[in-house]
N, C-alpha and C positions, 0 to 999 in steps of 0.2 A: 585559465579553463576550471569554473566551478563544476560541470557537470560534465558527463559522458554518457552517450547515447546508445545502450544496450538491447538490440532486438527491440526499438522504438521505443523504449522505456528510458528516461533518464535517470540516472544513479549520480548522487553526491560524490564527486572525487574524493573529498575528505574521509569519508565513510570506507569507499571503495580502497583505498589505500590503506585503510587503518585495518581491513578486514585481511587484506593481502600478507600485512605484517603481522597479523597474530594468526596466519595460516603457516608461516615460517615459524613462528614462536612452536606453535603446536607441532610441528615437525622436527624442530630440533630437541624440544622436550624428550621427545621418545627415544632418540639417540644417546641425549645424556643419562636419560632414567634407564636404557640397557647396560650403560658403563658402569653407573652406580650400581646397580642391581648385582652384576657379575663381574665385579672389579678385580676379583680373585681369579678370574676364568678368563681364559683366550677367547672363549667361543663368539663374544658380541664383534670382537674383531675381525676374527673369521668369516662370520655369517653377515657380515654387515649390507651385504647387498640383497639377502634375504630379509632386511629388516625395510627396505624401502618402501614395499607396496602397503605392510602393515602400518608403518609411519602414515603414509598419505591416506589411508583409509582413515585412522585417528585424527589427523586432522582435519579431513573432510567432514567425517561427521560432526566435530566440535564446531568448526564455524558455521556449517548449514544449522546447527541446533541453536546457536548464537545468534544468527538471523531470525530463526524462527521465532525468536521472544523479542524481537524490535530492539535488540540493543543497538543494531547499527543507526536507528532512526530516531532514538528517543534522547541523543545529546542536543542541547544539555538540559532538556524540557523536565527531568526526573531528578538531575544531579547526581553526584557520584554514587551516594546509597541505593537508590533504584536502579542505576545502571549495574552495579555489582549483584543486586537481588536479583535481576533477571539473566544476569551470567550464572549465579549459582543455579537458579532453576535451570539454566540450559545444561549444566555439568550433569545434573540429575539425568534430564531426558537424554543426554548422549549417552550416558553409561547403562541406561534400557536398550538403547538401540546398539551399542556396541557388544552388550551381552547375548543379545540376539542374532548377532551377524558372526559373533564366536561359535554360538551353537551350531549356527548353520553350515559355516564354512571353517570348522576346526583348525585348517592351514592358516588361518589369518589370526590366529589366537597370540596376543602378545604376551600373556603372563598376568596374574594379578599383580604381582610387585611392579611390574613396568609401567603397567596403567596407572597404580595409585601414586606412584613417584611423578611419572611423568604429567598427571593430572595437577598434584599439588605443585610441582615446579611452574607449570602453564599458569595456574591460577595467580600464584605469586607476581610472575614477571606481568601478566596481562594486567594486573590492578597496579603495579607501578606505572605501565604504558598509559593506562586509561588516565592517569592523573597527570602524566606527562601531555597526554592530548589535549585533555579539556583545560589546562593552563596554558600552554603553549600556543594552544587556537590555530590549526591549520587554515581555518578560516579566513584569517586576515593576509595569507602567503596565496591563497588562491582566488580570492574575490574578485570580481571583474566588476569596473567602475563603468557606470552606468549613467548615460544623459538621457533625457524625456523630452520629448517635442511635444509640446501641448500644457497648458496649465489650467483647464477647463474641469469641466464634471467628471470626467470619465478619468484624467489626469489625478483629480483628489482621490478617486477612487482606489487607483493605483496605487498611490502614496500611502492611503489608509491601510490598504490591504497586508501591504509590505512590513508596514509599521507595526501591525499586529503580530506579524510573526519574525518578526526581525532577527530572534535569535536564532533562526534556522536558515537564515538566507545566505546564498553564497554569492550576492550581488552587494552593490555599495552605491546608493544614489546619490550623484555629484548633483543634480539640482533640475531645474525645469526651464526649458525654452518658452516663453509664452507667443502665442501665434497671434492672439489679439488683446484686447482689452478687459475680456472676460475671464480674469483671473479667479481662482477660488482655491488658492493656495497661499499659505503664510510666506509675507515679502523675501524672508531669509533664504527659502529654497527655490526662487527665481533668479535665474541667471541673469545679468546685465546685456542689454541687446547692443550695446556699442562694439561689441566683437562677431567676426561672422562664427558660422558653425563650424567649420574648420578650426580656427582659431580658439575656440572653446574646448575643442576635442584635445587640443594639445596644451592649452594652459592648464586643462584639468585632468590630464592625463587619461582620456576615456577611454574605453577597450569597446564599447557598446554603445547605439543609439536605438531606443525605442519611439516608436511614432504611435502618438496615442491621442488624434485631435477628437473635438467633440462631433464634429462632421468632416469627414472626408472630402466633401466638396468645397472645402475651403482650400484657399491657395499654399498648398505645401511646399516648403523651400526644397523643390526638388531639385535645383542645380546644385545646393548647398550639400544636399544629401547623397546627391551622386559623387561630389567632389570628395566626400568622406568615405564614401564606399570605395572609391578607386584608391584613397590613399591607406586603406586597410583597415578601417573600422566598420565592423559589421554593424548593420544595419534591419532591424525587424520590427513586425506589427506589434501591437499589445497582445493579441490572441497568443501567437507563437510565445511571447514572452511569458505569459501567465501559466501555458501549457508545460513550458521548461521548469519555470521556479516552483511552482504547484502542484504538478502530475492532476490537475484539472483544467477543463475548458471553461472560462467565463462567458456563461450567456449573455451577460450585460453588454460584452464588447463583441458579440458574434454577430455575424452577416453572412447572409447566402453565397455571397461569391467566395467566400472563405472556405466555407463546408465543399463548395465545389474545387477548387483548386489544392487544398491541402493535402499533403502527403498522409494517407491511411485509409478508412473504412473499405477496405479490401474484403472481399469475399471471393471464394473460388471453389470447384469441387474438391480440389486436393486439401485445402485447408479446410472446408466442412469434414471430410473425410477422416482426416487427422483427429479433428477434434472430437468427433463422435467415438472414434476409437478410444481416445483416452478418456473420456467419459465413462465409457463401460468398462475401461479396466479400473480407473478408481474407485469408482462405483461400487463395483464387485467386491473390491480388495475392503473398501472400508465396512462393506455389510459383513465380510468375513470375520473382521476385527471387532465389531460392535453389536453382533446380535446377541451376545449375553448382557450388555447395557440395556436393548430396547427389550429384552423380556422381563429384566428387573424393573424397567419402566412403567411396561404394562401390567405387571403385578401390583405396582406402588398404588399406579390410578385407580385400580379396581379396590385395593384396602381402603383409599381414602374416601370414593363416592359411591361404592358400594358395586355388587358383582353384577349389576344389570346397568351400570353406567358406559356410556360407549368410550372406547379407549382412542379411538383415532378421531380425526375432525377432517372433513374435507369442504375445501372453500373454493369459488371461482376465483380466478386469476387471470390477468391479460399475458399471454406469451409472445411468441414471436410473429411479427405483421399484426398484433391484434387478435390473434386467435385466443379465445377462451378455451380454458381448461380447469380441471379440478386437481387442486395441490393437497397432498398428505401430509399431515403432521399429526403428533401426539396430541390428545386435548389437553392444554394447559388452563381452561379457564371454564368458569363453569357453564352448565350445559344451557343456562338461559340467558347466556351472556350478552346475547344481541337482542332479546325480546323489545327492547325500547329502540333498535334501528343501529345501522353501522357507524360504529366509529372508531379512531384510531386508539391505540394501546397508550395510557399514559403511566407517568410514573407512579410505583405504588397503587397501581389498578385493582381497586379491590375484587372487579371480578375473576383476578386470576387465583387458583386454588394453592394450597401449600405446596404439593408436589410441582404443579405449573411453575411456580416462581423459580425452583429449582431447577427443572430443566429448561427453562427459559435462558436461565441465566448463564448454563453450558452449554446451551445450543442441541440441548439431546434432543428437544420435541421436531428439531428440523430433520432428524434422521431418515423418518418415513419418505422424505422428499427423494431419497435414494431411488424410490421405487418411480417417481415423475422422470428422473434421469433413464434409468432403463428403460421407461416407456418412450423417451424421445420428446416428451413435452417440456423438459429441461434440459440445461446444461450443469457441468456441476459448478463450474464459474461462470457468472454472468450478472447482470443487473438483477435486483430483489423484483421478484414478481408482485405487481400490485392486482389491489380489486378492482373489478370496474367500475364502481360507484367512484373511487377515487380517482381513477384514471381521466373519467370523463371530466372531472370538475378540474384537474390539474392540466389536461391538455389545452382548458380553455384560458388558464391563467397563467401557465409557464410557457414561454416559447420554446421550440424544440422539444418537448416534452416526449410527443411520439417518435422520436429520432432513438431512442434507447430501448424500442422494440425491432430495431433491425437486427440483435443477436438473441439467442435464445435467453431466457432469464435463468440466474443460478442459484444455486444454495449459498454459496459465497461469491463476494464480489469485490473489486476496488473500492465501491462507496462505503460497502460493510466494513470494509478495513478502516476506512480513511474518516470516517463520521458514524457517530451513534445511531442508534434507532431512531427515524424519519418519523414524527409525530404530529406534523404541520405542513401547510403550505410551504413555510420559509424553509422547513428542513429538506421539503421534497425538492426544493428548488436548488437547496447545496448540494445534495447527494446527485442531481441530475448532471451537474459540473465535473462529478467524479466518473459516473455512468457514462457519457460521450467520450471522456477520455478513453475508458476501456472499448467502447464500440469503435473508436478510431484506430486505437493501436493493439489491440487484442491478438495473442498468439500465443502457441504451447507454453512457451518460456515464461511470457507473462504470466498465465495461468499457474503454472510453477510456483511463481515467486509469490502468489495471493493465496495458493493452496499453504505454503510455508508457513506465511504471517499470520494465517487462520487459526496455527495453533496457539499464537498469543492470546487471541481473541476467545478462545474457548477456556484456557488456563485462568485468564485473568477476568473472565466474564464481562469484557468491555461490551459497553453499548447495550445490554439487554434492558426488555422493560416486562 
């Protein structure tokens, strides 16, 4: 089992296990630090029970800070140096959070000496643990062996997609079974036809079968698939497989009946009420924390462009069910930026001002959108709101593009985390895959996960243009 589904979102089991082990490391580090700090005193042993809640607080804050830096997702993409750099940043963030908590709740204070020793001990242990994790590679123990039914164009796309992100997969492709002579894959990955499907499963120790024909009207080996299913081998279609492996919905494989029968896409008054309360609470809290930054930004824009320059920028966007609304942002481009017409922002766009480049990089220009959330035009988490001019074009060229408007657009979202700024039709097609995944599986826990990981985007300036 390479994944576990928590609140409809798939989590990699190796990362989940790593997070649990590190939580125990942080927890233990507090007790060891307390004993080291007061080794001449019997107070630590006498007050052991009172340390538990403070130790849990320390461990919880540390793990959440590490998760917010994307450490549990960047293996082995950035190497050990990148992982430890992010871990170091997470230690700085957690120290600020713990300081605030200790100030507000003095009874939870651990003491500077204990916190310092616990942080130092845990960092050393986690460094060693990460080296062991990356070299031992827990992937191989948890990878599922997958057999694919089909060897045509769609199977080729599946193979290429998994090859591109092979280092992050928790599955191993055993091979492909051709349904006809129209095979588009290298011969060495196509399995022989002289064995039955069940024999292939047993011979290659297959855990799972993925069905991906080019045409579902072809005669699938239903009796063989049923035989494998009843013998204990999982069988699933390619859309479900991609959703689990890549946290997105592949629109190239999508068909209407899957949308009709798929688990998800649920809305209810109760869920909408909870999400609205969540949006109001988060937006008001962030406004309270960021109003000094907003004032400084307003002053910086006026200093660069003059006291008569406009500070805010209103722009027509498409919202829930296609309704048009005005989104508010700090102006980051010249006031005549669109005199030649509407176009996507590009890398090193010369229309962006000096202050604009900075506030776009760290998403400060998005802060006025909190007013849109308070008004109810947007949610805090959701698909990025697009301009009507782009939507009209994209809906004609990208299937299922309109379905992203089934929920309110958001300041941050799953697509914004998983893919950089979209500035073309192909980028919009890719981001739609993540947007559909969010529309299908959104809930408050998923929203919290997205907000947590948005910290990494802001600090590292990912995907800005």
